[in-house]
Structure formats: C-alpha cells, structure tokens
TORLO-214330 format. One record per residue (C-alpha): residue in one letter; residue number from 1; x, y, z. Coordinates in steps of 0.02 Angstrom, whole numbers, plus 32768, in hexadecimal, padded with zeros to 4 digits. Layout:
BEGIN
type: A&seq: NUM&east: X&north: Y&up: Z
...
This chain:
BEGIN
type: M&seq: 1&east: A25F&north: E027&up: D6F1
type: N&seq: 2&east: A2E3&north: E072&up: D67E
type: R&seq: 3&east: A38B&north: E0BD&up: D6B1
type: R&seq: 4&east: A347&north: E16F&up: D6BB
type: Q&seq: 5&east: A2B1&north: E140&up: D727
type: F&seq: 6&east: A31E&north: E0D7&up: D79B
type: A&seq: 7&east: A39E&north: E161&up: D7B1
type: S&seq: 8&east: A317&north: E1E2&up: D7D7
type: A&seq: 9&east: A2C4&north: E173&up: D858
type: L&seq: 10&east: A369&north: E147&up: D8AA
type: G&seq: 11&east: A3A4&north: E1FC&up: D8AE
type: G&seq: 12&east: A308&north: E23D&up: D904
type: A&seq: 13&east: A2FE&north: E1AF&up: D980
type: A&seq: 14&east: A3B3&north: E1BF&up: D9B3
type: L&seq: 15&east: A3AF&north: E27A&up: D9CF
type: W&seq: 16&east: A319&north: E2AC&up: DA36
type: P&seq: 17&east: A336&north: E24D&up: DADA
type: A&seq: 18&east: A3DA&north: E2AD&up: DAE9
type: I&seq: 19&east: A387&north: E357&up: DAF3
type: A&seq: 20&east: A396&north: E3AD&up: DB9A
type: N&seq: 21&east: A2F9&north: E391&up: DC03
type: A&seq: 22&east: A2B2&north: E318&up: DB81
type: R&seq: 23&east: A278&north: E268&up: DBA9
type: P&seq: 24&east: A285&north: E1D2&up: DB35
type: G&seq: 25&east: A1F4&north: E1D8&up: DABD
type: D&seq: 26&east: A1DB&north: E295&up: DACE
type: A&seq: 27&east: A1B8&north: E2EF&up: DA2B
type: P&seq: 28&east: A231&north: E379&up: D9F9
type: P&seq: 29&east: A1FC&north: E429&up: DA29
type: R&seq: 30&east: A196&north: E47A&up: D9A0
type: G&seq: 31&east: A186&north: E537&up: D998
type: K&seq: 32&east: A10D&north: E59F&up: D933
type: A&seq: 33&east: A17F&north: E621&up: D8E5
type: E&seq: 34&east: A163&north: E63C&up: D82B
type: H&seq: 35&east: A1F3&north: E6AF&up: D7F9
type: V&seq: 36&east: A2A8&north: E6D4&up: D826
type: I&seq: 37&east: A303&north: E77A&up: D820
type: S&seq: 38&east: A3BB&north: E751&up: D834
type: I&seq: 39&east: A42B&north: E7E4&up: D85F
type: W&seq: 40&east: A4DF&north: E7BF&up: D831
type: L&seq: 41&east: A56B&north: E820&up: D888
type: G&seq: 42&east: A5FE&north: E7FA&up: D817
type: G&seq: 43&east: A6A8&north: E808&up: D86C
type: G&seq: 44&east: A680&north: E7C4&up: D919
type: M&seq: 45&east: A613&north: E81D&up: D999
type: G&seq: 46&east: A668&north: E828&up: DA42
type: Q&seq: 47&east: A5F3&north: E7D8&up: DAC2
type: I&seq: 48&east: A64E&north: E829&up: DB54
type: D&seq: 49&east: A62A&north: E8D6&up: DB0A
type: T&seq: 50&east: A573&north: E8B5&up: DADF
type: F&seq: 51&east: A500&north: E82D&up: DB24
type: D&seq: 52&east: A573&north: E7D9&up: DBA4
type: P&seq: 53&east: A5C5&north: E867&up: DC04
type: K&seq: 54&east: A644&north: E845&up: DC8D
type: R&seq: 55&east: A6B2&north: E8B0&up: DCFC
type: L&seq: 56&east: A6F7&north: E94E&up: DCAD
type: G&seq: 57&east: A7A1&north: E93F&up: DC5A
type: D&seq: 58&east: A81E&north: E9C1&up: DC24
type: P&seq: 59&east: A87A&north: E9B5&up: DB7C
type: K&seq: 60&east: A8FE&north: EA33&up: DBB2
type: K&seq: 61&east: A929&north: E9CD&up: DC4C
type: K&seq: 62&east: A910&north: E928&up: DBEE
type: L&seq: 63&east: A88C&north: E8F6&up: DC6F
type: A&seq: 64&east: A819&north: E873&up: DC25
type: G&seq: 65&east: A75F&north: E894&up: DC2D
type: S&seq: 66&east: A6CE&north: E8EF&up: DBDD
type: L&seq: 67&east: A6F0&north: E993&up: DB85
type: Y&seq: 68&east: A648&north: E9E0&up: DBB9
type: P&seq: 69&east: A5E2&north: E9E4&up: DC5A
type: S&seq: 70&east: A549&north: E973&up: DC63
type: I&seq: 71&east: A493&north: E9A2&up: DC81
type: P&seq: 72&east: A401&north: E93C&up: DCC6
type: T&seq: 73&east: A377&north: E8FC&up: DC55
type: A&seq: 74&east: A2BF&north: E8CE&up: DC61
type: V&seq: 75&east: A2F7&north: E821&up: DC9E
type: S&seq: 76&east: A337&north: E81C&up: DD50
type: G&seq: 77&east: A3ED&north: E7E8&up: DD5A
type: V&seq: 78&east: A40D&north: E802&up: DCA0
type: S&seq: 79&east: A47A&north: E895&up: DC6C
type: V&seq: 80&east: A4B7&north: E8D6&up: DBC5
type: C&seq: 81&east: A534&north: E959&up: DB91
type: E&seq: 82&east: A503&north: EA10&up: DBA5
type: H&seq: 83&east: A4FA&north: EA29&up: DAE9
type: L&seq: 84&east: A468&north: E9AE&up: DADE
type: S&seq: 85&east: A3F7&north: EA24&up: DB3E
type: Q&seq: 86&east: A362&north: EA0E&up: DAC8
type: M&seq: 87&east: A36F&north: E951&up: DACD
type: A&seq: 88&east: A37A&north: E94B&up: DB8B
type: P&seq: 89&east: A2BF&north: E967&up: DBAB
type: L&seq: 90&east: A294&north: E8E6&up: DB25
type: M&seq: 91&east: A2FF&north: E856&up: DB66
type: D&seq: 92&east: A265&north: E7FA&up: DBA4
type: R&seq: 93&east: A243&north: E7D7&up: DAEB
type: V&seq: 94&east: A2F8&north: E7A3&up: DAD0
type: T&seq: 95&east: A372&north: E71A&up: DB00
type: A&seq: 96&east: A42C&north: E73A&up: DAF5
type: V&seq: 97&east: A473&north: E68A&up: DAE1
type: R&seq: 98&east: A516&north: E6AD&up: DB3A
type: A&seq: 99&east: A573&north: E608&up: DB33
type: V&seq: 100&east: A57B&north: E5E2&up: DA79
type: H&seq: 101&east: A623&north: E596&up: DA48
type: H&seq: 102&east: A689&north: E54A&up: D9BC
type: E&seq: 103&east: A742&north: E52A&up: D9A1
type: V&seq: 104&east: A762&north: E5A2&up: D90F
type: I&seq: 105&east: A7BE&north: E641&up: D941
type: D&seq: 106&east: A83E&north: E678&up: D8C1
type: E&seq: 107&east: A7E2&north: E66D&up: D81B
type: H&seq: 108&east: A74E&north: E6DF&up: D7F7
type: A&seq: 109&east: A719&north: E67D&up: D75D
type: A&seq: 110&east: A716&north: E5D5&up: D7B6
type: A&seq: 111&east: A6B9&north: E61E&up: D84C
type: T&seq: 112&east: A63D&north: E677&up: D7DB
type: N&seq: 113&east: A61B&north: E5D3&up: D782
type: R&seq: 114&east: A604&north: E57D&up: D82A
type: M&seq: 115&east: A584&north: E5FE&up: D862
type: H&seq: 116&east: A522&north: E5F1&up: D7BF
type: T&seq: 117&east: A524&north: E535&up: D7A1
type: G&seq: 118&east: A539&north: E4F6&up: D854
type: R&seq: 119&east: A5CC&north: E488&up: D822
type: A&seq: 120&east: A684&north: E483&up: D7FE
type: V&seq: 121&east: A6B9&north: E48F&up: D748
type: S&seq: 122&east: A6B9&north: E3E5&up: D6F4
type: G&seq: 123&east: A71F&north: E3B1&up: D65E
type: T&seq: 124&east: A695&north: E33F&up: D61D
type: V&seq: 125&east: A5F0&north: E397&up: D646
type: V&seq: 126&east: A5BC&north: E44C&up: D628
type: Y&seq: 127&east: A541&north: E467&up: D6B7
type: P&seq: 128&east: A4AA&north: E4DA&up: D6A6
type: S&seq: 129&east: A49B&north: E578&up: D70B
type: L&seq: 130&east: A416&north: E587&up: D791
type: G&seq: 131&east: A3B1&north: E5FB&up: D720
type: S&seq: 132&east: A3B4&north: E57D&up: D692
type: A&seq: 133&east: A387&north: E4ED&up: D706
type: V&seq: 134&east: A2F0&north: E54F&up: D746
type: A&seq: 135&east: A2BF&north: E57C&up: D693
type: H&seq: 136&east: A2CB&north: E4C4&up: D664
type: E&seq: 137&east: A260&north: E48A&up: D6F5
type: L&seq: 138&east: A1D9&north: E511&up: D6F6
type: G&seq: 139&east: A1E1&north: E56F&up: D652
type: A&seq: 140&east: A19C&north: E620&up: D647
type: A&seq: 141&east: A10A&north: E653&up: D6B6
type: G&seq: 142&east: A0B7&north: E6B4&up: D628
type: D&seq: 143&east: A099&north: E6A8&up: D56E
type: G&seq: 144&east: A10F&north: E6FC&up: D4F4
type: V&seq: 145&east: A19A&north: E71B&up: D572
type: P&seq: 146&east: A240&north: E6C4&up: D591
type: A&seq: 147&east: A257&north: E65A&up: D62C
type: Y&seq: 148&east: A303&north: E6A4&up: D653
type: V&seq: 149&east: A343&north: E756&up: D63E
type: L&seq: 150&east: A3F1&north: E796&up: D669
type: I&seq: 151&east: A404&north: E850&up: D68A
type: G&seq: 152&east: A4BF&north: E85A&up: D674
type: Y&seq: 153&east: A547&north: E817&up: D601
type: P&seq: 154&east: A538&north: E765&up: D5BC
type: N&seq: 155&east: A5AB&north: E6DF&up: D5FF
type: I&seq: 156&east: A5B8&north: E623&up: D5EC
type: T&seq: 157&east: A5A1&north: E60A&up: D6A7
type: R&seq: 158&east: A4EF&north: E64F&up: D696
type: G&seq: 159&east: A4C9&north: E5D8&up: D607
type: P&seq: 160&east: A465&north: E538&up: D5EF
type: G&seq: 161&east: A4F5&north: E4BD&up: D5E3
type: F&seq: 162&east: A4B9&north: E411&up: D5AE
type: L&seq: 163&east: A402&north: E447&up: D5B8
type: G&seq: 164&east: A410&north: E49D&up: D50F
type: A&seq: 165&east: A3F4&north: E548&up: D4C4
type: R&seq: 166&east: A338&north: E54D&up: D4E0
type: H&seq: 167&east: A35A&north: E55F&up: D59B
type: S&seq: 168&east: A3D7&north: E5ED&up: D589
type: Y&seq: 169&east: A3B9&north: E6A4&up: D5B2
type: L&seq: 170&east: A386&north: E743&up: D55A
type: Y&seq: 171&east: A3FC&north: E7CE&up: D58E
type: L&seq: 172&east: A407&north: E88B&up: D58D
type: T&seq: 173&east: A485&north: E907&up: D5D2
type: D&seq: 174&east: A425&north: E9AA&up: D5C1
type: T&seq: 175&east: A37D&north: E9BA&up: D619
type: S&seq: 176&east: A34D&north: EA4C&up: D5AB
type: Q&seq: 177&east: A354&north: E9E6&up: D50A
type: G&seq: 178&east: A322&north: E935&up: D532
type: P&seq: 179&east: A373&north: E89A&up: D4E6
type: A&seq: 180&east: A3D6&north: E8B2&up: D447
type: G&seq: 181&east: A394&north: E859&up: D3AE
type: L&seq: 182&east: A2DB&north: E85A&up: D3DB
type: S&seq: 183&east: A2AE&north: E8F9&up: D37D
type: R&seq: 184&east: A295&north: E8E9&up: D2C3
type: P&seq: 185&east: A2FE&north: E957&up: D250
type: D&seq: 186&east: A2A0&north: E9EF&up: D20D
type: G&seq: 187&east: A292&north: E9A3&up: D160
type: I&seq: 188&east: A237&north: E907&up: D19B
type: T&seq: 189&east: A17F&north: E932&up: D18E
type: P&seq: 190&east: A0F9&north: E8C2&up: D1DD
type: G&seq: 191&east: A0CE&north: E880&up: D12F
type: R&seq: 192&east: A183&north: E855&up: D10A
type: Q&seq: 193&east: A194&north: E801&up: D1B3
type: S&seq: 194&east: A0F8&north: E79A&up: D190
type: R&seq: 195&east: A141&north: E75F&up: D0EA
type: R&seq: 196&east: A1E2&north: E72D&up: D140
type: E&seq: 197&east: A183&north: E6C6&up: D1C1
type: S&seq: 198&east: A11E&north: E672&up: D136
type: L&seq: 199&east: A1BF&north: E644&up: D0DC
type: L&seq: 200&east: A208&north: E5FD&up: D17D
type: S&seq: 201&east: A16B&north: E596&up: D199
type: A&seq: 202&east: A173&north: E551&up: D0E8
type: M&seq: 203&east: A229&north: E51F&up: D0FD
type: R&seq: 204&east: A200&north: E4C2&up: D19D
type: K&seq: 205&east: A172&north: E45C&up: D151
type: G&seq: 206&east: A1A2&north: E3A9&up: D138
type: Q&seq: 207&east: A247&north: E3C4&up: D18F
type: E&seq: 208&east: A266&north: E34C&up: D21E
type: S&seq: 209&east: A308&north: E341&up: D27C
type: A&seq: 210&east: A340&north: E2DA&up: D30F
type: D&seq: 211&east: A3C9&north: E358&up: D334
type: D&seq: 212&east: A3A3&north: E3AD&up: D3DB
type: R&seq: 213&east: A40E&north: E441&up: D3AA
type: L&seq: 214&east: A3A0&north: E467&up: D313
type: R&seq: 215&east: A302&north: E457&up: D37B
type: D&seq: 216&east: A34E&north: E4CD&up: D3FB
type: Y&seq: 217&east: A376&north: E548&up: D36F
type: D&seq: 218&east: A2C4&north: E541&up: D32D
type: A&seq: 219&east: A280&north: E55C&up: D3DC
type: A&seq: 220&east: A2F2&north: E5F4&up: D3F1
type: I&seq: 221&east: A2B2&north: E63C&up: D34B
type: D&seq: 222&east: A1FD&north: E626&up: D381
type: L&seq: 223&east: A21D&north: E678&up: D429
type: G&seq: 224&east: A279&north: E708&up: D3D6
type: L&seq: 225&east: A1E4&north: E72A&up: D365
type: K&seq: 226&east: A171&north: E731&up: D3FD
type: L&seq: 227&east: A1E7&north: E79F&up: D460
type: S&seq: 228&east: A1F3&north: E821&up: D3D6
type: G&seq: 229&east: A13A&north: E847&up: D3EB
type: P&seq: 230&east: A0F6&north: E8DC&up: D44D
type: D&seq: 231&east: A0B8&north: E87B&up: D4E6
type: F&seq: 232&east: A163&north: E847&up: D523
type: T&seq: 233&east: A1C8&north: E8DE&up: D4EA
type: R&seq: 234&east: A153&north: E952&up: D54A
type: G&seq: 235&east: A19C&north: E90A&up: D5EA
type: F&seq: 236&east: A23B&north: E96E&up: D5C9
type: R&seq: 237&east: A1E4&north: EA16&up: D5CA
type: L&seq: 238&east: A219&north: EA4D&up: D677
type: E&seq: 239&east: A1D7&north: EAFB&up: D652
type: E&seq: 240&east: A129&north: EAB5&up: D66F
type: E&seq: 241&east: A152&north: EAA6&up: D728
type: P&seq: 242&east: A12E&north: EB39&up: D79F
type: G&seq: 243&east: A1BF&north: EBB0&up: D7AE
type: D&seq: 244&east: A1C7&north: EBA3&up: D86B
type: L&seq: 245&east: A1D3&north: EAE5&up: D861
type: R&seq: 246&east: A262&north: EAEC&up: D7E4
type: T&seq: 247&east: A2BA&north: EB67&up: D856
type: R&seq: 248&east: A29E&north: EAF3&up: D8EA
type: Y&seq: 249&east: A2F9&north: EA66&up: D88F
type: G&seq: 250&east: A391&north: EAD3&up: D86F
type: G&seq: 251&east: A40F&north: EAD1&up: D7DF
type: E&seq: 252&east: A434&north: EA56&up: D754
type: F&seq: 253&east: A43B&north: E9BE&up: D7C7
type: G&seq: 254&east: A397&north: E9F1&up: D817
type: Q&seq: 255&east: A347&north: EA04&up: D76C
type: R&seq: 256&east: A380&north: E953&up: D744
type: C&seq: 257&east: A325&north: E917&up: D7E0
type: L&seq: 258&east: A289&north: E978&up: D7AF
type: L&seq: 259&east: A290&north: E928&up: D703
type: A&seq: 260&east: A29F&north: E87E&up: D758
type: R&seq: 261&east: A1FB&north: E89F&up: D7B3
type: R&seq: 262&east: A1A7&north: E8CD&up: D70F
type: L&seq: 263&east: A1E7&north: E82D&up: D6C0
type: V&seq: 264&east: A1A2&north: E7C7&up: D751
type: E&seq: 265&east: A0F8&north: E816&up: D731
type: R&seq: 266&east: A102&north: E7DD&up: D67C
type: G&seq: 267&east: A12B&north: E729&up: D6A9
type: V&seq: 268&east: A1E8&north: E71C&up: D69D
type: R&seq: 269&east: A219&north: E690&up: D713
type: F&seq: 270&east: A2D0&north: E6B7&up: D73C
type: I&seq: 271&east: A326&north: E760&up: D72E
type: E&seq: 272&east: A3DC&north: E77D&up: D75A
type: V&seq: 273&east: A409&north: E833&up: D77F
type: S&seq: 274&east: A4C2&north: E857&up: D77A
type: H&seq: 275&east: A50D&north: E8D8&up: D7F1
type: N&seq: 276&east: A5C5&north: E8D2&up: D7C5
type: L&seq: 277&east: A5C6&north: E989&up: D796
type: N&seq: 278&east: A678&north: E9C8&up: D7A9
type: F&seq: 279&east: A65F&north: EA82&up: D795
type: L&seq: 280&east: A62D&north: EAA0&up: D84A
type: N&seq: 281&east: A6D3&north: EA6B&up: D895
type: G&seq: 282&east: A73C&north: EA36&up: D801
type: T&seq: 283&east: A741&north: E97C&up: D82D
type: G&seq: 284&east: A68E&north: E946&up: D852
type: W&seq: 285&east: A680&north: E8C8&up: D8DF
type: D&seq: 286&east: A733&north: E889&up: D8C7
type: V&seq: 287&east: A776&north: E8FF&up: D94C
type: H&seq: 288&east: A830&north: E8E1&up: D94E
type: N&seq: 289&east: A89D&north: E973&up: D984
type: A&seq: 290&east: A84F&north: EA1F&up: D962
type: G&seq: 291&east: A7B2&north: E9D0&up: D918
type: I&seq: 292&east: A76C&north: E9C7&up: D9C8
type: L&seq: 293&east: A770&north: EA85&up: D9DF
type: H&seq: 294&east: A6C6&north: EA9C&up: D98D
type: Q&seq: 295&east: A67D&north: E9F0&up: D9B1
type: D&seq: 296&east: A5FB&north: EA4B&up: DA19
type: A&seq: 297&east: A5B3&north: EA96&up: D978
type: L&seq: 298&east: A595&north: E9E8&up: D932
type: I&seq: 299&east: A544&north: E9AF&up: D9D4
type: R&seq: 300&east: A4D1&north: EA46&up: D9DB
type: E&seq: 301&east: A49E&north: EA2D&up: D925
type: L&seq: 302&east: A475&north: E977&up: D94C
type: D&seq: 303&east: A416&north: E9AE&up: D9E7
type: T&seq: 304&east: A3AD&north: EA2C&up: D986
type: A&seq: 305&east: A37F&north: E9B8&up: D8F7
type: M&seq: 306&east: A363&north: E91C&up: D95F
type: S&seq: 307&east: A2F3&north: E973&up: D9DE
type: A&seq: 308&east: A28F&north: E9C6&up: D952
type: L&seq: 309&east: A279&north: E91E&up: D8FA
type: I&seq: 310&east: A23A&north: E8C8&up: D998
type: E&seq: 311&east: A1BF&north: E953&up: D9BF
type: D&seq: 312&east: A185&north: E960&up: D90B
type: L&seq: 313&east: A166&north: E8A5&up: D8FB
type: E&seq: 314&east: A10D&north: E8A4&up: D9A2
type: R&seq: 315&east: A09E&north: E935&up: D96E
type: K&seq: 316&east: A06E&north: E8D6&up: D8D0
type: R&seq: 317&east: A052&north: E835&up: D932
type: L&seq: 318&east: A0DE&north: E7E0&up: D8D4
type: L&seq: 319&east: A15F&north: E7CA&up: D95F
type: D&seq: 320&east: A122&north: E71F&up: D998
type: K&seq: 321&east: A123&north: E6E6&up: D8E2
type: T&seq: 322&east: A1D0&north: E72C&up: D8BD
type: L&seq: 323&east: A26F&north: E6EA&up: D90D
type: I&seq: 324&east: A2FA&north: E76C&up: D90F
type: M&seq: 325&east: A3AB&north: E72B&up: D922
type: I&seq: 326&east: A44F&north: E788&up: D933
type: T&seq: 327&east: A4EC&north: E725&up: D90B
type: S&seq: 328&east: A5A3&north: E745&up: D8E9
type: E&seq: 329&east: A633&north: E6D3&up: D8B9
type: F&seq: 330&east: A67E&north: E6D6&up: D969
type: G&seq: 331&east: A696&north: E748&up: D9FE
type: R&seq: 332&east: A727&north: E7AB&up: DA46
type: P&seq: 333&east: A799&north: E785&up: DADB
type: P&seq: 334&east: A798&north: E7F1&up: DB78
type: E&seq: 335&east: A84E&north: E822&up: DB60
type: F&seq: 336&east: A880&north: E8BA&up: DAF9
type: D&seq: 337&east: A903&north: E8AB&up: DA70
type: S&seq: 338&east: A99A&north: E91C&up: DA60
type: G&seq: 339&east: A934&north: E99E&up: DA01
type: G&seq: 340&east: A8A7&north: E99F&up: DA7F
type: G&seq: 341&east: A830&north: E930&up: DA1B
type: R&seq: 342&east: A800&north: E879&up: DA2C
type: G&seq: 343&east: A82C&north: E7D7&up: D9D4
type: H&seq: 344&east: A7BB&north: E743&up: D9A9
type: Q&seq: 345&east: A767&north: E6C7&up: DA1E
type: G&seq: 346&east: A6FE&north: E62E&up: D9F3
type: T&seq: 347&east: A6FE&north: E5DB&up: DA9E
type: A&seq: 348&east: A66C&north: E647&up: DADB
type: F&seq: 349&east: A603&north: E6C9&up: DA83
type: T&seq: 350&east: A54F&north: E707&up: DA7D
type: C&seq: 351&east: A4C7&north: E6EC&up: D9FD
type: V&seq: 352&east: A420&north: E742&up: DA19
type: L&seq: 353&east: A36D&north: E707&up: D9FC
type: A&seq: 354&east: A2CF&north: E772&up: DA05
type: G&seq: 355&east: A217&north: E755&up: D9E4
type: G&seq: 356&east: A1E6&north: E6B8&up: D986
type: G&seq: 357&east: A16D&north: E680&up: DA0D
type: L&seq: 358&east: A1FB&north: E642&up: DA7B
type: S&seq: 359&east: A1FA&north: E647&up: DB39
type: H&seq: 360&east: A27A&north: E6D2&up: DB4D
type: R&seq: 361&east: A2E1&north: E6EE&up: DBEA
type: G&seq: 362&east: A359&north: E77D&up: DBC5
type: A&seq: 363&east: A3EF&north: E709&up: DBC4
type: F&seq: 364&east: A415&north: E650&up: DBBD
type: G&seq: 365&east: A4B9&north: E601&up: DBED
type: E&seq: 366&east: A54A&north: E64B&up: DC4E
type: T&seq: 367&east: A600&north: E66D&up: DC2E
type: D&seq: 368&east: A68D&north: E680&up: DCAB
type: E&seq: 369&east: A6BE&north: E724&up: DCFE
type: L&seq: 370&east: A709&north: E76A&up: DC5E
type: A&seq: 371&east: A69D&north: E713&up: DBD9
type: R&seq: 372&east: A72B&north: E6A2&up: DBA0
type: K&seq: 373&east: A6D0&north: E5FB&up: DBAC
type: P&seq: 374&east: A624&north: E5B4&up: DBD8
type: V&seq: 375&east: A604&north: E580&up: DC8B
type: K&seq: 376&east: A549&north: E557&up: DC7F
type: D&seq: 377&east: A4D6&north: E51C&up: DBF3
type: P&seq: 378&east: A553&north: E51D&up: DB62
type: V&seq: 379&east: A504&north: E523&up: DAB5
type: S&seq: 380&east: A55D&north: E4DB&up: DA1E
type: V&seq: 381&east: A540&north: E523&up: D971
type: P&seq: 382&east: A4D8&north: E489&up: D940
type: D&seq: 383&east: A471&north: E4A3&up: D9DF
type: F&seq: 384&east: A450&north: E558&up: D9AF
type: F&seq: 385&east: A41D&north: E525&up: D8FF
type: A&seq: 386&east: A3AD&north: E49C&up: D946
type: T&seq: 387&east: A356&north: E521&up: D9AF
type: I&seq: 388&east: A333&north: E589&up: D913
type: H&seq: 389&east: A2EC&north: E4F4&up: D8B6
type: A&seq: 390&east: A281&north: E4BE&up: D949
type: A&seq: 391&east: A23D&north: E56F&up: D95D
type: L&seq: 392&east: A202&north: E563&up: D8A9
type: G&seq: 393&east: A1B2&north: E4B9&up: D8C2
type: I&seq: 394&east: A23C&north: E460&up: D860
type: D&seq: 395&east: A276&north: E3BB&up: D8AD
type: P&seq: 396&east: A32E&north: E3D9&up: D8D6
type: G&seq: 397&east: A349&north: E31D&up: D8DC
type: K&seq: 398&east: A31D&north: E2FF&up: D826
type: N&seq: 399&east: A392&north: E2DF&up: D795
type: L&seq: 400&east: A3AE&north: E33F&up: D6F5
type: Y&seq: 401&east: A3F3&north: E2E1&up: D660
type: D&seq: 402&east: A48A&north: E2FF&up: D5F3
type: G&seq: 403&east: A451&north: E288&up: D56C
type: D&seq: 404&east: A430&north: E1E9&up: D5CF
type: R&seq: 405&east: A4A8&north: E21A&up: D65A
type: P&seq: 406&east: A44C&north: E24B&up: D6FB
type: V&seq: 407&east: A48D&north: E2EB&up: D74D
type: P&seq: 408&east: A445&north: E31D&up: D7F8
type: I&seq: 409&east: A3F4&north: E3C8&up: D7E6
type: T&seq: 410&east: A449&north: E40C&up: D883
type: D&seq: 411&east: A4DE&north: E399&up: D897
type: N&seq: 412&east: A481&north: E348&up: D929
type: G&seq: 413&east: A463&north: E3EA&up: D986
type: R&seq: 414&east: A3EC&north: E3F2&up: DA1B
type: P&seq: 415&east: A372&north: E483&up: DA31
type: I&seq: 416&east: A37B&north: E4F0&up: DACD
type: A&seq: 417&east: A2EA&north: E49F&up: DB29
type: A&seq: 418&east: A2D5&north: E530&up: DBA3
type: L&seq: 419&east: A29F&north: E5A4&up: DB15
type: F&seq: 420&east: A20B&north: E532&up: DAEE
type: A&seq: 421&east: A1C9&north: E529&up: DBA0
C-alpha cells in the first residue's frame, strides 16, 4: 500500500464513526442527486429577516429583532418572513439549515472564500471550490457540456485551486448572450474552422509532455471547441421557453435560475447562480445603514425565482435529481446599526437546501431567541459541504491530492444524517 492509498483508507475509517446517529462500520450516507444549482447571495443574507424569523424588532427604537413579521409554512412549527410567501407552501421540499456557523465576520472576501472552499485561506495550498471539487469527482453529466458553469462574475474563490484548470468553470454575466468567447467571429467560416482544427491536430502529433499545466490547457481547448457547437449554445436561448414561464421566474435573477434549469437538462453538473444584484436596493445583501430600506425587494425577488425553480424542476421530474442550495458569506445580527441597517454575523446564519432527493423537514437546527448563536444541531461549514457531497454520492471522507499531499475533500466534515433518513 502506497502513501496515497494509506491516507485514503485512514481518512475514511477515522471519519465515519463520528457521524451523528452512525455506528462503527456504517457506510457514509449516499444520496442520488445528479446536479447542483447553487444560489449565491453575495453580501450576507440576514437569517433573522428571511428563513429564521424571531420576535419583531424596531430600528427606530433600536430594539433588536426581525424587521418583518413571520408567516407559517407547509411544515408545522416552521415559519419564514412574510416576503417569502411563495416559498412558504413549498417548505416541505426545503430545509433551512439554521445553525450554520464560522468565525469570520469582518472580511467579505475571507468569508466568501470560506463558503466556496469550505476552509480558511492557507498560505501554502490554494483549495478548490465546491463546484470544482464536484466537477473533479463526477465530471459533466452529458456530452459536449462543461461540468461547472458560473452565472455571474469570475472570482478565484470559485476556481479549481490545486485541481487544475480542467476543473474550472465556464462563466457568463448576461443570460441573453451566453458565455463570451464561444461564438466564432463572422469571418471564421466552417471550412476555415476545420482547417484550424486540422493544423492544431498536426501540431499535437508526436508531442508528449509531462507538464500537467499543458495537458490542462489542451483539455480546455478541446472543451472549448465542443462548446462552440450548436448543441450546447442552444441552451442559452431562453426565448424558446413559454412566455408565461419566463414571467413566472421574474427579472434578471429569475432568468438566471431558468437558464440553470436548462443547463441541468443538458448535463451540466454544477451551476452557481449569483444574486448580488445591487440595483434593487443599492447595496445588495450587505444591508448596512440605509441598504436595509429595500431589502424586502431582494427577498421577494429571491422568493419568486426560487419558488419558480422548485416548481419547474418538480414539473419536469428533475427536483429529486437536482440539489438546490442557497448560501451567503455570513448572516446579520439582530441589532440595528446607527443607520438602521445590520452588521455582519458568522456565529449563526442560515443556508438552504431544496430537492436533491433529501428527506426535507422545513428547518434543521435552532438558534437562540434572537438568532445570535446555535442552541441545537449546529452545522459547521465542513459539515454543510459534506452534506452536499453525500447527496451527490461523493464520499465526504475521501482525500483529494495536491501533488502527493492528501487533502480531505471536506476538511473532515460530517453530513447531516437526518436529511438522509
């Protein structure tokens, strides 16, 4: 047994008996989800104003608490804020994981990295994002499509880290145009393109290189040639969808979610949909001071798009195959700042899971009376990541490798066993 085999065997054996409700020798939970749609709320979604409502507060009186009244949901005992009225009847397909926590509060970049890689920044290792790790483990679910697509702006925290460029993402920012760089210039006829590909093939013949970076580059070229074809690019033609369905999804963010569903149908494994759109309230989800005045518009837009996505996937019999997750870099405290908004809070915040064949319960975990800290079933960021991997059938106890150096895929996270009941 070599070093890599020994480390893998040791890592898996050491982890699984520690899972809640697991017995020594139990196999890790193994879900049957095939795709992930990850909705990213850049800036920090306030759990107390969305999926973990508490008593009503008052910014004028500096009374800590929720800004909006709560409403009941399809799950008895589980409430959400009044602006999530379309999600409320669907919460039996959803779990708001209410006791996620980490120690990062003051730095958006560090917290964003934490919620994409599952780890603190390291000076010696560039860790892969969750999307890249899933792409590495499972690849694309269809031919001629990328494994990982980002609908939003590129960022190193979304990248492949030590896994290499072949496990990175394809990105776009405009749903009406598709990814930049895939369309051939007008002057490149099919015949000219064919000659270019023949020349590339001739240059590659007899060329062998042990350099992983060159192999990654060649793989990226090959994928780019496939993606520029009509089969994949047709996925971006949202005008093919019925008008009433497009209206149901809502504005630009909703159209991003609709595109994500179309990409799932074409075999893309992991899609991140960014919702840090600032034009609704001027600050996005980072609701300091007056930014909170129109936070309700953001919440309603999320409500519209998320509920449409769940219903659409269910109608197409894709909901059990598609795990939807909503994450943000941290939450917000119950107190109001001097301008009436909220600061940052990493000690307790909510991440949301839907579909994916999980055993949903409306909510998992509890926070104290003002959502400041967990009081029941706390979930670390590695635990949350382990749950995603397990839902996809990926062993969260395995190792990835930075060269010959073993790196646990989830930093020894433990899946939420209750969601696999």
